[in-house]
N, C-alpha and C positions, 0 to 999 in steps of 0.2 A: 466682239474680237475675243477668242480665247485665248489660253495659256500661251500655245505654240504661235498664235498670230502675233501677240504683242512682243513676243521675243524674236520675230522674224521680219520687223518692220524693214523695208529696203531703204537704201540710201537715197533712192530718187524721190521717196515719198517724204524723207527727212528734208530734202533739198527744197522739195516742193512746198512745204508748209513752214520753212525757215523765215521767210519774209513776214509771214503772219506773227510768228513768235516774236520777231524783232519789233514788231510794230507795236508802239505804245498804247494805242487804242484798243489792241487786242487783248485786253485784260478783263476779267470776269467782273470787276467792280464797274468798269466802264459799259461793258455790254448789258450789264444787269438794268442799266437805265433805259435801254432800247427794247431788250427782250429777255424775259426769265429762261424760255426755252434755250435761246442761242448761249445763255451764261453756262448751262451744264455742257454744251457741246464745246464751247471755249476751255472750260475747266478740264474736260477729257482730253482735246487736243494738246494742250500744254502738258498735262500728265504724262501722256503716252510719249511726247517728245523727251520729256526729262527721264522717263523710264528707259528709253532707248540708249541713252548714253551711259546710264548706270548699269543696265544689263551688258552693254559692250565692254564695261570695265571689269564686270564680275565673270563674263564668260570663261576668261583664261583659267580662272580660279576654280569655275565648275568643271572646266575640262581636266584640270588637274585632280579635283577630287574624284572624277570618274576614273581617271586613271590609277589613283591611289586605291580605290575601292576594288578595281580589277585586280590590281596587284596584291591587295589584301587576300581576295578570294583565291588567288593561285597560292599564296603562301599558306592559308589555312588549309587547303587540300594538301599541300605537301606535309604540313605539320600533322594533319590526320593520318597520313599515310605513314609517317614516321612513327607516331603513336602507336599504330596498329603494328608495325614491324617491332617496336620496343616491346609491345605486349606479348607478341609471338616468342620473342626472346626470353623474356621473363618466363613465360610458361615452359619454354624448353630448359631453362635453367631450374626451374622449380622440379620439373620432371627428373632431371638429370640429379638433383640433389636428394630427391626421395629414393632414386634408385642406389645412389651412393650410401645413403644411411642404410638402406636394405642390405646392401652388399657388406656394409661394415657389421651390421648385425649378425649376418650369416657367417662371416669371418669369425666373430667373436664366439658364435655358437660351434663352429667346427673346431675353434682352438681349445675350447672347453670340453667337447668330446675327445678330441686328441690327447688332452692331458688325462682324462678319464681312462682313456684306453691305455696309456702308457703306465698309469698306475696299476691298472688291472693286470697287464702284462708282466710288469715287475713282480706282483704278487703271485701271479702264476708260476713265475719262473722260480720263485723262492719254493713253493710247493713242489715243483718238478725236481728241484735239486734235493729237496728232503726225501722225496720218493727214491731218487736214485741211490742216496746215502743209506736208506734202511733204517730200522730201529735201533741197530747196534752202532750206527754211525760209519759202517763199512760200506763203501760204494760198491754197488753192484748193478751193472748196466741192465741185467734183465729184470731188475725190481720195477723200472718204470712199465715195462711192456706186460709182465705176466702177474705183477702185484704180489711178489713173494721173495723171500730171502734164503739163500742157501744157507742151511746150517742154523737158522735164527729159531730160537727156542720160544720166541713170542709170536702169535698170529698177527699178521698186519692189520686184521680188522680191529684189533685192541687199540692201535695208535694211529691209523690212517685218519679217523675223524678229526682227533686231536690235531693232527698236522695240517689238515684243511682249516680247520678253525682259526689256527694261529696264522695260516696264511692269509686269512681274511679277517683277520683282527681289526684292521682299519675300518672295513665295511661293518664290522659288527659295532664298532664305536658310533659310527655315523647312523645306522639303523636305530640303536638304542636311544640316541639323541632325538631321532625323528618321532619315535614312539612317545618319548617324554614330552616333546613339544605338542603332539596331538592330544595327549592326555590333558595338558595343562590348558590347551585351547577348547577342549571340550568341557572342561571343568568350569571355565569363565565365558561360555560362549553367549550366556543369556545377556550379560551386561553389554559384551561388545556388539552383538546384534542390535540390541536396544539403541545404543549410541548411532551405529551405522544407519538403521532405519529412519531415526531422527534427523540424521545429516542429510539423507535422500529426500526426506519430505518437507524439511523446513528450511535448510540452510542455503540452498541454491542462490536464492536472490542477493546473499550478503557477501560483502568483500572478505578477503582471507582475515584481516585483523578482527573483524566482529565476529567471525566463525570460531576464531580461536577463544574468544571471550565466552561464548555460548558454550563451546565444547568444554572448557574448564569447568564451567558451571554445572554442566551435566554430569561429568566424571566425580565431582564433589558430592552430587546428589546420590549418585550409584554408592559411594562409599557410606554415606549418611544412612542409607536405606539397607545397607548390608546386602548388595545385590553383586553377586560374584562378577568380576571383569578382570582384565589384564591390566597391568600398570599403566599402558597408554593405549587404549583402545581406538584406533584410527579407523577412518573409513577405508582408506587404501589397504591397511593390514588387514581388515576383515572382509571386504569384498573385491579388492582389487585382485586382478589375474595378470602376473608380471609379463606373460606372453602376449597378452592383449593390449596391455598398456606400452609395451615396446612397438607393437604395430601401430598404436595410435602415433606414437611418437614419430615413427617413420613417415606417417601420413601428413605430419606437420604439426601435431599438437605440442605446444611447449612442454618441457619437462620440469616445470616448478610445480610445487605442491598444489598450489591452487587450480591450475589447469588439469592436473591428473584426477583431482577431486571432482571437477566438473564432468570430466569423462566418465567417471564411475557413476555420478549421479544420472547422467544421460543413460547410461546402459540400463540402471535399475529402475528409472521413473515409470511409473504407471500411465502417466500422461504424456502427451506430446511436448518437448521442449523447446522453450522459448529463450534464446541466447541474447543477453545484453552484450553487445559486441562492437564497441566503438572503434577498436583497432583492427577489426575484421579477422581475428585469429580463429575464432571458431568457424567463420564462414569458410575459410581456406581449409581448414581441417576437415569438415564435413565433406567438402568438393572433392578433396583427395581420398578421403575414407570411402566414400560412396561412388567413385568414378567408374570402377569396373562393374558397379550395380546398374548403371544407366540412370544416375541421377538427373531429375528434372529440376531446373533453376527457373523461378519466375518472380514477378513482383505482382503487388496489388494493382499497379497502374496498367499492367499488361492488359490488352483489350480481350484476350482469349484465356485469362488466368484460370478460370474456372472450367474451362475445356481442359487445360493442361493438368488440374487436379484431378478431374474425372478420370482421365487416361492413366494416371499414376495410381489411383485406388483400383481402378479396374484391372491393370496388369500386374500389380504388386511391385511397383518401383518405388525408390525413395525420392522424395520430393524436398526442395529447400526454397521456402517463401523469404526472400531477404529484402532487407530495408523497409521493414514495416514502421509505422508511426505508433502513436499511442493507442489507437483504436483498429480493430480488425473488422472485416467486412463481415456483417451479421449472417451472410450466406454460408459461411465457414463452421458456424456452430455445430451442425451434425458431425463435421469432421472432427472438429475439437473435442467434442464430447463423446466420440465413437458410438454414434447412436446406430447402433447396427441391429438388424433383426433378421429372423429366418422367413424365408418366402419360397415356398415349394423345395424345402430342403436346402436352399442356398442361403448364405449369408450376404444381406443387401444393406446398402445405405441410400437414404433419399438426400440427393444434392440438389437443392433448388427444387424444380418440378420432376426431376429425373431420378428413377430409382435405377441404381447401378450395382453390379456384383462387387462385393467387398474382399479383395485379396488379402489372405492373411500375412503376406509379406510387404505389404504397404508400410512405409515409415514417412514421418514428416518432421520437418525442422523449421524452425522460424528464428530469423535474426533481425537484429535492430542495431542502427549505428547510434542511436540516441544514447549519450553517455549517462543520463540520469532520468531516464523516463518515469512517468507516473501513470501507473496502470490502475484500473479499477479493480475492486476485490473480486468481481466477476470474473475477470481475465486471470486473476491469480489461482482461482479455484478450477479454472479449465486447462490451464498449462502450468508446466513446471519450469519457473523462472530460473535462470542460470547465469550468474554475473561474470562475465569474463574480462572485466575492466581491469586494465593494468594499474596496480597500485604504486604511487611514488614512494620510493625508499628513503 
């Protein structure tokens, strides 16, 4: 009798065997004296009889369990649909926030340009008034149009450049300051670039606090060895582009110093970057920054991740390999090491057993959510590790 059979013993069968169950002689011990084979039959009949009443008592609970499971499945489907709608709303909010930040940046830029135009207009108006007044201080409307003064003993050519220079005195001061700043930067460029290069090459994996300790040590060494440098040669000040940094922040890069340093390291690194990103800040920033470039996002667990990687390399698309562990797939090594070579005049790369064209616009980013991963030295030499972990204040 199978599982379904013992659960469906009819009442007629139970009534038929009830007299035997009630019979004191229908006991395994008593029957064993007569026949061992019948003993097993007796035990089985009594067990099925007992099981029938237990199953009958449990059946309402089983039915309630099935109904609860059905309700749970319905609730889970509703929850998944709600999560999907929430995700869509959050994406919409993120897009609107990015557009808002972009509009604010444009507004600030236009306000600055407007202010500059007003200043230039004011200076031009001063020059116009000076031209109309003439060298002797006598207003002559014809002066502005024909650049001459009736009855003036001095030629306009003797004083016109002076009037223009006086009118542009503010610009002259600004230009002079710019020249002095550029000269100061050029005089100290060796030390500043040395610190910036060391920052990009070595400080990516460290937290902001430890970066500061190493930075201070480097600056002291520059002073000790008489290497010219500015008073505070920072990575952002030496290699950072304010316009590009602003665009990064519009795309979601946090505006703290550590995050901006990470953006500059990512920009100037010669190796592909691997972000230690437990809070997913770098992940969101990369997705927003590369969204218009057709970013491909995949995981090592995806069944066709190598095919996705191949398409990104072939067509020059950026790709994001997210949620990696402490080890990477060995098949990625040619990509990580950029092992390209020439074949029939084209740049190619061998991925697995396939030789594919290597597009120069291909870019690769890797992120992990592990807060404190332990990578082998080999991975550290193949990738630029960048620490995006938020430090407690």
